[in-house]
C-alpha positions in Angstrom: 0.0 0.0 0.0 1.2 3.5 -0.8 2.1 5.5 2.3 -0.1 8.4 1.1 -3.4 6.4 1.1 -6.9 7.8 1.0 -7.1 8.4 4.8 -3.8 10.4 5.0 -4.5 12.3 1.7 -7.9 13.4 3.1 -6.2 15.2 6.0 -2.8 16.0 4.4 -3.5 19.7 3.7 -4.8 20.2 7.3 -1.8 18.5 8.8 0.6 20.7 6.8 -1.6 23.9 6.9 1.2 25.8 8.6 3.8 25.0 5.9 5.1 28.1 4.2 4.0 27.3 0.7 3.9 30.9 -0.4 7.4 31.6 0.8 8.7 28.5 -1.0 6.8 29.5 -4.2 8.3 32.9 -4.1 11.8 31.3 -3.8 11.0 29.2 -6.9 9.9 32.2 -8.9 13.0 34.2 -7.9 15.2 31.5 -9.4 13.1 30.6 -12.5 13.1 33.6 -14.8 11.8 31.5 -17.7 8.2 30.8 -16.6 7.0 29.1 -19.7 6.5 25.6 -18.4 7.0 23.8 -15.0 7.1 20.1 -14.1 6.4 19.4 -10.4 7.9 16.0 -9.5 6.1 14.5 -6.5 3.5 17.2 -6.5 1.4 15.7 -3.7 -1.9 17.7 -3.4 -0.4 20.5 -5.6 0.0 23.2 -3.0 3.1 24.7 -4.7 1.7 24.3 -8.2 -1.6 26.0 -7.2 0.3 29.1 -6.3 2.8 28.9 -9.2 -0.1 28.4 -11.8 -0.6 32.2 -11.7 3.0 32.6 -13.0 3.7 29.7 -15.4 2.0 29.2 -18.8 1.7 25.4 -18.2 2.3 23.1 -15.3 2.5 19.3 -15.2 2.2 17.7 -11.7 3.5 14.1 -11.2 2.9 11.9 -8.2 2.8 8.1 -7.7 0.0 8.3 -5.2 -3.4 8.3 -6.8 -5.2 9.5 -3.6 -3.0 12.5 -3.5 -3.6 13.2 -7.1 -7.3 13.0 -6.6 -7.0 15.7 -3.9 -4.9 17.8 -6.2 -7.4 17.4 -9.1 -10.2 18.7 -6.8 -8.1 21.9 -6.2 -6.8 22.4 -9.8 -9.7 21.3 -12.0 -10.6 25.0 -12.7 -7.1 25.8 -13.9 -6.7 25.1 -17.6 -2.9 25.4 -17.4 -2.4 22.6 -14.8 -2.4 18.9 -15.8 -1.8 15.9 -13.5 -0.4 12.4 -14.1 0.9 9.5 -12.1 3.2 8.3 -14.9 6.9 8.0 -14.4 9.0 11.1 -15.2 11.0 9.2 -17.8 7.9 8.6 -19.9 6.8 12.2 -19.9 6.8 13.9 -23.3 7.9 17.5 -23.6 10.6 19.7 -22.2 10.2 22.2 -19.4 11.8 25.5 -18.5 11.7 24.6 -14.7 11.5 21.5 -12.6 10.7 21.3 -8.9 10.7 18.4 -6.4 9.5 19.6 -3.0 9.2 18.3 0.5 12.2 15.9 0.7 11.3 13.8 -2.4 15.0 12.8 -2.9 15.2 11.5 0.7 12.7 8.8 -0.3 15.2 7.5 -2.9 17.4 4.9 -1.3 20.3 4.0 -3.6 22.9 5.9 -5.5 21.8 4.2 -8.7 18.2 5.3 -8.2 19.2 8.9 -7.3 21.5 9.2 -10.3 18.6 8.0 -12.5 16.3 10.5 -10.9 18.7 13.3 -11.7 19.3 12.0 -15.2 15.6 11.9 -16.0 15.0 15.4 -14.4 17.8 16.7 -16.7 16.2 15.1 -19.8 12.9 16.8 -18.9 14.5 20.3 -19.0 15.2 22.6 -21.9 18.8 23.9 -22.2 19.5 26.2 -19.3 16.4 24.9 -17.5 16.4 25.2 -13.7 15.9 22.4 -11.2 14.9 23.2 -7.6 14.6 20.7 -4.8 14.8 20.5 -1.1 16.0 17.8 1.3 17.5 16.9 4.7 21.2 17.8 5.0 22.9 14.4 5.7 25.9 16.2 7.3 23.7 18.1 9.7 22.0 14.9 10.7 25.4 13.4 11.7 26.2 16.5 13.8 22.7 16.7 15.4 20.5 13.7 14.7 16.7 14.2 14.5 14.8 14.2 17.7 13.6 10.7 18.9 10.0 12.1 19.4 8.3 15.3 18.2 4.7 16.3 18.8 2.6 18.8 16.9 -1.0 19.9 17.6 -3.1 21.7 15.0 -6.4 23.3 15.7 -8.3 24.1 12.4 -11.8 23.8 11.0 -13.3 22.7 14.3 -10.8 19.8 14.4 -7.9 19.0 16.7 -5.1 17.1 15.0 -2.4 15.5 17.1 0.7 14.4 15.3 3.4 12.2 17.0 6.6 11.6 15.1 9.0 8.9 16.3 12.5 8.8 14.6 15.1 6.2 14.6 18.3 7.5 12.9 21.0 5.1 11.8 24.1 7.4 11.2 26.3 4.5 10.0 23.8 3.6 7.2 22.6 7.2 6.6 19.0 6.5 7.2 16.2 7.8 9.4 13.1 5.7 9.8 10.0 7.5 11.1 6.8 6.1 12.6 4.1 8.7 12.5 0.8 8.6 14.4 -2.0 11.1 13.5 -5.1 11.4 15.6 -8.0 13.4 14.3 -10.6 14.7 16.8 -13.8 16.6 16.4 -14.8 17.9 19.8 -14.0 15.1 22.2 -14.5 12.4 19.6 -11.7 10.7 17.7 -12.8 10.3 14.1 -9.6 8.9 12.6 -6.4 7.3 13.8 -3.7 7.1 11.0 -0.4 5.4 11.4 2.3 5.3 8.7 6.0 4.8 8.3 8.6 6.7 6.2 12.2 5.9 5.5 14.6 8.7 4.6 18.0 8.3 3.2 20.2 11.1 4.5 22.2 12.2 1.4 25.1 14.5 1.9 25.5 17.7 -0.2 28.7 16.3 -1.6 27.1 13.1 -2.9 24.1 15.1 -4.4 26.4 17.6 -6.0 28.6 14.9 -7.6 25.5 13.1 -9.0 24.1 16.3 -10.4 27.4 17.0 -12.2 27.5 13.5 -13.5 24.0 13.9 -15.0 24.4 17.0 -17.1 23.9 19.8 -14.5 26.1 22.7 -13.6 27.5 23.1 -10.0 24.5 23.8 -7.7 23.8 26.7 -5.4 22.8 25.3 -2.0 20.7 27.5 0.3 19.4 27.2 3.8 15.8 26.1 3.5 14.2 28.4 1.0 16.2 31.5 2.1 18.9 33.6 0.4 21.5 32.3 2.9 24.0 29.8 1.8 23.8 26.4 3.6 26.5 25.3 6.0 27.2 22.0 7.7 24.8 22.6 10.5 21.9 23.7 8.3 19.4 20.9 8.9 17.3 21.4 5.7 18.6 22.7 2.5 17.4 23.8 -1.0 19.3 23.1 -4.2 19.1 25.4 -7.3 20.9 24.0 -10.3 20.9 24.7 -14.0 21.1 22.3 -16.9 24.3 22.6 -18.9 
């Protein structure tokens, strides 16, 4: 079963309602002067593309989760310049002026070969001088300061109380972080949904990512602290790559 099933996709936008989508979209726009076409790899429920649709002529959103795409379709059906698909990026026809892959997509890729192929196919999808922007956990920072063993978030929105418990098990030697997440949805005093799901992150270092980008037809990347103008350093926990196709 896909991690992002119907139950999780139903509440996904509420769970991440505090995420700074507008700030992240502004960062993307700043670094994408050619706004003809955009491919959003791992688009989820299309929160980034929804904002960016006002600035790009065409957008194609890709995601392997059909429940997430169903939510995205409900939000973008009225937008003639946004299309959605769950096909693999390597089968997509057309070339794009900008590619994005948001919310730690590359941390869900677990081998060097798979990550290299991901960058190769992203490069192929871009026009000459096209820009690729993606974010991820900084593997070096996770060595210096591993993720917390337990983190709790509570969200009060739309008459609902959402309690999120995140449990992390970080294996520094193997550069992985396995997360067990428990989401409780309450309306008043009544629990209407309990959702449990697991995620595995591979903690790639900036050096490995940079080398693979260079090997797959990209220029040397700029690496920023998470969607800011500040350059990332070893202790920066989350980072954003901006890289141009050669």
